[in-house]
N, C-alpha and C positions, 0 to 999 in steps of 0.2 A: 585545606581541600575545598574545592568548589563543587560540592555534590549537588547543591540546589541548582546551580547552572546546568550541570549534567542532567539532572532530572527534568528541567525545562526543555532541554534539547531532545531528550529521549521521548518525553511526553508529546512534544510537538510533532516529531517525525513519525512516531508510531500512530499518533492521532490522524495524521494525513493519510497514512496507508489504510487505516481502519475505517475511514469515513464511508466508503461505498458498502462494505459489508455490514457496518453498523446500521445504515439506513435500510438495507435489505432485510436484516434480522428484525429490525423494529417494525417494518411494514408487515412482514410475515407474522410476527408476534401478535400484533393488533388483529390481523385477519384470523389467526388460529384461536385467539381468545374468544372470538364470537362465532365459533363453528356451530353452535346450537342455533344461531340465527340465520346462517347462510353457509353455503359451501364455497370456501375461498378458492378452491382449485377449479371448479367446473360451474358452468352456467347451463341450466336446463331450460328447454323451450318445447312447447307443443303447439303445432299449427294444424289447421284444417287443410285437407287435400281433397281434390276431386279429379280423378284420372280417367273417369268414364268406366263403363262396365268392363269387367275383366273378360278376356276371350275364353272360349271353351278350351278344355284341355286338362292336363294333370295339374296338381297343386304346384309342382315344380315349374311348370310353364307359367302359371299365374304369378308365382313368386318372381320369376324373371321379368314378367310384364311390369309388376309393381316397381321393381328395382330400376328398370329402364325409364319408366314414366316419371318416377320421382328423382331421377338423376343420382341415384345412390351408388356408392362405390361397391362393386360386387365383392371385393375382398373383405368388406365389413359385415357381410351377411353371415349369420350364424345358423339360420334355419327358418322354418316356417311351421305354422300350426293352424288348422282350421278350427277356430274357436266355436262357431255355431254353423248352422247350415249355410249361412251367407257371409260370415265374417272370417277373413283371413288375416293372420298376424304374421308379419315378417320380422324376425329378430335380428338385431344388429349388435355390434360389440358394445360393451359397457352399459347394458340396459336400454339402449335405444331401440325403438321399434316403430314399424308402420302397421296401422290397423285399418283395414279397408273392407267395406261392404262389397262383395264380389258382384252383386247385381247392379249397384249404382256407381261404384268407384269412389264413393265419398268415404272419408275417414279422417285419421289424424296421423301425424308424424311426430314422434318424440325424439328430440335430439339433445346431444350434450356437446359442449365445446369447452376447451380449456380457457380459463380466464388469463388473458395476457398479463404478464408481469407477476401476478399473484402465484400462478402455477410454478413459475421458475424460482421465485424467492422462497416459496414454501418447500420446494424440493431441496434447496440449499439448507434452509433452517432445520428441517426435519431429517436431514442427512439421508435422503432417499437415494443419493448417488453412491454412498458407501465408498469403499476403496480409498484412493488418495484423498478424497474430499474429507474423510474423517480426520486426517492429519492436518489439513488446511483449517478445519473448524477448531481443532485442538490448539493450533497456533494462534488463531483468532481469539479464543477464550483466554489464552495466556497473555496475549497483547492487551485484552481488556483488563486483566488483573494488574498488569504493569501500569496501564493508564490510571486505574483507580488509585494504586499506591503512590505513583509519582505525583498525581494531581493532589492527593491528600497531604503530601509531605513537602512539596516544593516551596510553599510560602512560609514565612517566619513571622514571629511577633504576634500581635493581637489578631491578625488576619490568618495566621497559620493554624495548624492542627492543635497546638497547645493553647491557642487563644480561642476564638469562636468556632474554629473548625471542629473541635471535639463535640460541640453541641449538635452541629449538623450531621456529623458521622453517627452520633448517638441516636438522633431522630431517624436517620435512615435505617439504622439497625433495629429500631423499635417497630418499624413497619412489618418486616417479615416475622419477627418474634411475636408481635401482636396477632398476626393471622395464624401462626402456628398454634398459639395458645387457644385461640378461638376454634380452630379446626379440631383440636384434640379434646376440647372441653365440651363440645356439642354432642 
């Protein structure tokens, strides 16, 4: 029986199919590992604005003026609030907002934008899509298990699993075991 040859073929072909998803999951994994340092999905920015004094009228009229002058999408506006006698806040979706002094028109605009590539790969990795993607991710996980097993067993002799391979597999196994022991002993 030529099972080693079959393992090489299966390993190679599944590996080719899995390349794109492996890279996406790796990129997302690195990004999410550092979530305490930065937000991998969104980029936040704040800039100064000067739209001139707001016209007289109701707060709704002033909100409309701010939205127009700043070129904001009206559908993104969630409301407004007069913070002080002179400060108007216009709330936008997802925590974005414009803060403007009604007498001078000076203030700030806080915005949020999706990080290209990171937002998409994180949605895949964290299974935000649900539905059919859950099954795609399950098949991918199964493919990774097949890649691990076929890769580990397709070589023979002193370069195979029963040769030096067992030491590498053992070293790889010690890494998660060591962290689990550390985690539960602390």
